[in-house]
N, CA, C and O of each residue as an XYZ file, in Angstrom:
376
protein
N      17.755      5.446    -13.714
C      16.741      6.200    -14.428
C      15.513      6.334    -13.535
O      15.115      5.388    -12.856
N      14.936      7.494    -13.549
C      13.736      7.734    -12.761
C      12.509      7.701    -13.655
O      12.587      7.994    -14.848
N      11.384      7.344    -13.071
C      10.131      7.304    -13.832
C       9.419      8.640    -13.836
O       8.693      8.953    -14.779
N       9.615      9.432    -12.798
C       8.927     10.721    -12.764
C       9.609     11.701    -13.723
O      10.812     11.604    -13.964
N       8.870     12.602    -14.243
C       9.434     13.613    -15.129
C       9.526     13.210    -16.587
O      10.094     13.952    -17.389
N       8.984     12.054    -16.958
C       9.008     11.650    -18.364
C       7.990     12.496    -19.117
O       6.811     12.530    -18.768
N       8.454     13.163    -20.135
C       7.581     14.067    -20.879
C       7.267     13.563    -22.282
O       6.286     13.991    -22.890
N       8.076     12.675    -22.789
C       7.871     12.188    -24.152
C       7.166     10.840    -24.118
O       7.664      9.887    -23.519
N       6.018     10.764    -24.756
C       5.176      9.572    -24.731
C       5.912      8.325    -25.208
O       5.682      7.237    -24.681
N       6.789      8.464    -26.190
C       7.500      7.293    -26.710
C       8.475      6.685    -25.697
O       8.885      5.534    -25.852
N       8.847      7.440    -24.672
C       9.753      6.921    -23.644
C       9.007      6.151    -22.542
O       9.631      5.432    -21.763
N       7.697      6.296    -22.477
C       6.920      5.675    -21.411
C       7.058      4.152    -21.446
O       7.369      3.552    -20.417
N       6.838      3.510    -22.589
C       6.908      2.042    -22.688
C       8.296      1.525    -22.324
O       8.416      0.541    -21.594
N       9.336      2.172    -22.821
C      10.701      1.765    -22.500
C      10.963      1.885    -21.005
O      11.546      0.988    -20.397
N      10.541      2.974    -20.428
C      10.772      3.219    -19.011
C       9.984      2.242    -18.144
O      10.478      1.815    -17.100
N       8.766      1.878    -18.556
C       7.975      0.915    -17.793
C       8.708     -0.414    -17.669
O       8.593     -1.097    -16.651
N       9.460     -0.781    -18.702
C      10.196     -2.055    -18.679
C      11.502     -1.945    -17.904
O      11.891     -2.882    -17.207
N      12.173     -0.817    -18.020
C      13.486     -0.692    -17.381
C      13.399     -0.258    -15.918
O      14.311     -0.528    -15.137
N      12.317      0.405    -15.549
C      12.133      0.862    -14.166
C      10.713      0.490    -13.734
O       9.841      1.354    -13.651
N      10.480     -0.807    -13.457
C       9.126     -1.230    -13.081
C       8.747     -0.726    -11.686
O       9.605     -0.506    -10.830
N       7.462     -0.553    -11.487
C       6.966     -0.164    -10.162
C       5.865     -1.135     -9.745
O       5.234     -1.779    -10.583
N       5.652     -1.226     -8.456
C       4.539     -2.003     -7.916
C       3.770     -1.091     -6.970
O       4.345     -0.481     -6.069
N       2.478     -1.012     -7.188
C       1.589     -0.202     -6.354
C       1.198     -1.062     -5.160
O       0.508     -2.069     -5.318
N       1.631     -0.674     -3.975
C       1.376     -1.415     -2.743
C       0.269     -0.699     -1.972
O       0.469      0.407     -1.471
N      -0.905     -1.339     -1.880
C      -2.074     -0.713     -1.258
C      -2.240     -1.255      0.161
O      -2.311     -2.468      0.357
N      -2.302     -0.364      1.148
C      -2.386     -0.819      2.538
C      -3.629     -0.340      3.278
O      -3.860     -0.746      4.417
N      -4.430      0.513      2.653
C      -5.613      1.006      3.353
C      -6.582      1.588      2.328
O      -6.201      1.907      1.202
N      -7.818      1.717      2.732
C      -8.864      2.297      1.906
C      -9.603      3.300      2.776
O     -10.267      2.918      3.739
N      -9.492      4.576      2.446
C     -10.105      5.588      3.310
C     -11.288      6.306      2.667
O     -12.037      7.000      3.355
N     -11.467      6.147      1.345
C     -12.585      6.783      0.650
C     -13.020      5.856     -0.470
O     -12.189      5.407     -1.259
N     -14.323      5.561     -0.550
C     -14.819      4.630     -1.568
C     -16.274      4.922     -1.856
O     -17.080      5.088     -0.941
N     -16.606      4.983     -3.147
C     -17.975      5.223     -3.602
C     -18.615      6.424     -2.898
O     -19.699      6.322     -2.325
N     -17.929      7.542     -2.956
C     -18.411      8.811     -2.396
C     -18.625      8.792     -0.883
O     -19.421      9.568     -0.354
N     -17.910      7.902     -0.188
C     -18.043      7.834      1.275
C     -16.666      7.763      1.924
O     -15.781      7.033      1.478
N     -16.511      8.546      2.993
C     -15.308      8.442      3.816
C     -15.454      7.215      4.708
O     -16.514      6.990      5.292
N     -14.406      6.434      4.811
C     -14.442      5.199      5.593
C     -13.695      5.335      6.915
O     -13.336      4.332      7.532
N     -13.460      6.569      7.349
C     -12.648      6.789      8.543
C     -13.303      6.335      9.846
O     -12.636      6.287     10.879
N     -14.584      6.005      9.820
C     -15.235      5.497     11.026
C     -15.166      3.970     11.113
O     -15.517      3.389     12.140
N     -14.715      3.326     10.038
C     -14.566      1.870     10.058
C     -13.217      1.496     10.647
O     -12.242      2.230     10.489
N     -13.158      0.364     11.320
C     -11.892     -0.148     11.841
C     -10.994     -0.548     10.668
O     -11.482     -0.891      9.591
N      -9.692     -0.501     10.886
C      -8.728     -0.852      9.843
C      -9.019     -2.228      9.252
O      -8.964     -2.393      8.033
N      -9.325     -3.210     10.082
C      -9.587     -4.558      9.575
C     -10.802     -4.583      8.643
O     -10.817     -5.337      7.670
N     -11.804     -3.779      8.927
C     -12.980     -3.701      8.051
C     -12.611     -3.065      6.715
O     -13.072     -3.506      5.663
N     -11.775     -2.025      6.762
C     -11.341     -1.368      5.527
C     -10.491     -2.310      4.688
O     -10.593     -2.305      3.461
N      -9.663     -3.109      5.323
C      -8.838     -4.081      4.601
C      -9.718     -5.136      3.949
O      -9.464     -5.523      2.808
N     -10.742     -5.608      4.642
C     -11.662     -6.591      4.048
C     -12.336     -6.026      2.804
O     -12.467     -6.721      1.796
N     -12.765     -4.765      2.872
C     -13.377     -4.123      1.717
C     -12.360     -3.985      0.585
O     -12.682     -4.233     -0.577
N     -11.161     -3.598      0.919
C     -10.090     -3.471     -0.065
C      -9.855     -4.796     -0.785
O      -9.690     -4.828     -2.004
N      -9.843     -5.887     -0.023
C      -9.621     -7.215     -0.613
C     -10.759     -7.633     -1.544
O     -10.560     -8.460     -2.433
N     -11.955     -7.063     -1.343
C     -13.083     -7.368     -2.218
C     -13.009     -6.623     -3.544
O     -13.484     -7.121     -4.565
N     -12.418     -5.434     -3.535
C     -12.458     -4.606     -4.747
C     -11.155     -4.587     -5.547
O     -11.155     -4.168     -6.704
N     -10.057     -5.028     -4.957
C      -8.774     -5.018     -5.661
C      -8.377     -6.448     -6.027
O      -8.370     -7.341     -5.179
N      -8.054     -6.643     -7.281
C      -7.545     -7.939     -7.742
C      -6.028     -7.793     -7.855
O      -5.542     -7.077     -8.730
N      -5.272     -8.466     -6.974
C      -3.812     -8.351     -7.038
C      -3.260     -8.838     -8.384
O      -3.739     -9.814     -8.960
N      -2.257     -8.136     -8.851
C      -1.538     -8.463    -10.078
C      -0.067     -8.246     -9.802
O       0.290     -7.751     -8.733
N       0.795     -8.600    -10.736
C       2.230     -8.401    -10.468
C       2.599     -6.970    -10.081
O       3.519     -6.767     -9.289
N       1.903     -5.982    -10.624
C       2.253     -4.593    -10.308
C       1.261     -3.907     -9.365
O       1.380     -2.710     -9.103
N       0.283     -4.665     -8.855
C      -0.675     -4.139     -7.874
C      -0.831     -5.180     -6.766
O      -1.300     -6.292     -7.013
N      -0.439     -4.819     -5.553
C      -0.470     -5.753     -4.432
C      -1.153     -5.123     -3.226
O      -1.051     -3.918     -2.996
N      -1.848     -5.954     -2.464
C      -2.402     -5.513     -1.184
C      -1.388     -5.906     -0.118
O      -0.967     -7.059     -0.041
N      -1.008     -4.944      0.692
C      -0.029     -5.183      1.745
C      -0.667     -6.039      2.834
O      -1.792     -5.775      3.259
N       0.047     -7.057      3.280
C      -0.484     -7.909      4.342
C      -0.448     -7.164      5.673
O       0.361     -6.260      5.880
N      -1.335     -7.562      6.557
C      -1.446     -6.954      7.866
C      -1.040     -7.975      8.927
O      -1.327     -9.165      8.795
N      -0.373     -7.504      9.973
C       0.087     -8.381     11.051
C      -0.323     -7.789     12.394
O      -0.229     -6.580     12.605
N      -0.775     -8.646     13.294
C      -1.240     -8.188     14.602
C      -0.113     -7.780     15.544
O      -0.282     -6.865     16.349
N       1.038     -8.451     15.451
C       2.145     -8.181     16.372
C       3.208     -7.332     15.672
O       4.215     -7.847     15.187
N       2.962     -6.025     15.631
C       3.861     -5.111     14.938
C       5.270     -5.089     15.494
O       6.233     -4.948     14.741
N       5.401     -5.226     16.806
C       6.729     -5.209     17.421
C       7.599     -6.360     16.946
O       8.757     -6.161     16.577
N       7.046     -7.556     16.955
C       7.799     -8.723     16.495
C       8.097     -8.645     15.003
O       9.184     -9.013     14.557
N       7.123     -8.165     14.239
C       7.324     -8.017     12.802
C       8.470     -7.055     12.532
O       9.335     -7.339     11.703
N       8.487     -5.909     13.229
C       9.536     -4.931     12.996
C      10.913     -5.489     13.362
O      11.888     -5.239     12.653
N      11.000     -6.239     14.457
C      12.276     -6.849     14.843
C      12.766     -7.806     13.760
O      13.954     -7.826     13.438
N      11.857     -8.594     13.203
C      12.221     -9.530     12.141
C      12.674     -8.790     10.884
O      13.647     -9.177     10.237
N      11.962     -7.734     10.556
C      12.300     -6.927      9.376
C      13.690     -6.318      9.554
O      14.490     -6.328      8.618
N      13.985     -5.792     10.733
C      15.294     -5.223     11.013
C      16.382     -6.284     10.912
O      17.439     -6.048     10.328
N      16.116     -7.442     11.479
C      17.084     -8.542     11.478
C      17.509     -8.913     10.057
O      18.661     -9.273      9.817
N      16.571     -8.821      9.129
C      16.854     -9.188      7.743
C      17.240     -7.987      6.876
O      17.337     -8.103      5.655
N      17.459     -6.834      7.513
C      17.906     -5.654      6.781
C      16.872     -5.074      5.832
O      17.227     -4.481      4.813
N      15.603     -5.239      6.156
C      14.541     -4.750      5.273
C      13.727     -3.654      5.949
O      12.527     -3.537      5.703
N      14.360     -2.854      6.795
C      13.633     -1.894      7.608
C      13.438     -0.535      6.945
O      13.417      0.493      7.621
N      13.298     -0.533      5.646
C      12.991      0.712      4.934
C      11.654      0.565      4.240
O      11.347     -0.481      3.669
N      10.872      1.608      4.294
C       9.593      1.616      3.605
C       8.478      0.881      4.322
O       7.510      0.463      3.686
N       8.589      0.714      5.621
C       7.548      0.048      6.384
C       6.470      1.050      6.782
O       6.763      2.215      7.048
N       5.219      0.587      6.821
C       4.100      1.426      7.254
C       3.440      0.731      8.433
O       3.048     -0.431      8.335
N       3.319      1.439      9.544
C       2.656      0.895     10.723
C       1.431      1.745     11.017
O       1.507      2.974     11.046
N       0.299      1.080     11.236
C      -0.946      1.786     11.520
C      -1.605      1.156     12.736
O      -1.509     -0.051     12.955
N      -2.272      1.985     13.519
C      -3.060      1.471     14.635
C      -4.287      0.771     14.066
O      -4.855      1.227     13.073
N      -4.702     -0.332     14.684
C      -5.859     -1.052     14.169
C      -7.157     -0.310     14.437
O      -8.145     -0.525     13.735
N      -7.173      0.548     15.428
C      -8.360      1.364     15.712
C      -8.053      2.794     15.317
O      -7.228      3.463     15.939
N      -8.716      3.246     14.291
C      -8.512      4.604     13.783
C      -9.648      5.484     14.288
O     -10.824      5.182     14.083
N      -9.285      6.554     14.940
C     -10.283      7.491     15.449
C     -10.260      8.748     14.611
O      -9.215      9.383     14.469
N     -11.372      9.106     14.069
C     -11.484     10.287     13.238
C     -11.580     11.538     14.096
O     -12.087     11.493     15.217
N     -11.098     12.639     13.572
C     -11.223     13.932     14.257
C     -12.563     14.587     13.984
O     -12.880     15.627     14.561
N     -13.360     13.974     13.094
C     -14.635     14.599     12.712
C     -15.736     14.309     13.689
O     -16.864     14.765     13.502
């Protein structure tokens, strides 16, 4: 069963239980009417950790400095789907 496309309100509660989702947050690029694209990724993550309270269905994705080793480990354990890799220094085009 898919969660998208539910049109009947009475099906929402049932679907939430049978097809749970977790919102995985890995970056913060806009906050309080300001673009944060000039901040380093680590600074944006620190801000994210201040404003988001993790819960079972809302998680902040952990960050790792050695992406190559992390990816090898993830592949080794067969978990190499849905990974997000970002450069720690983000340069804006603006």
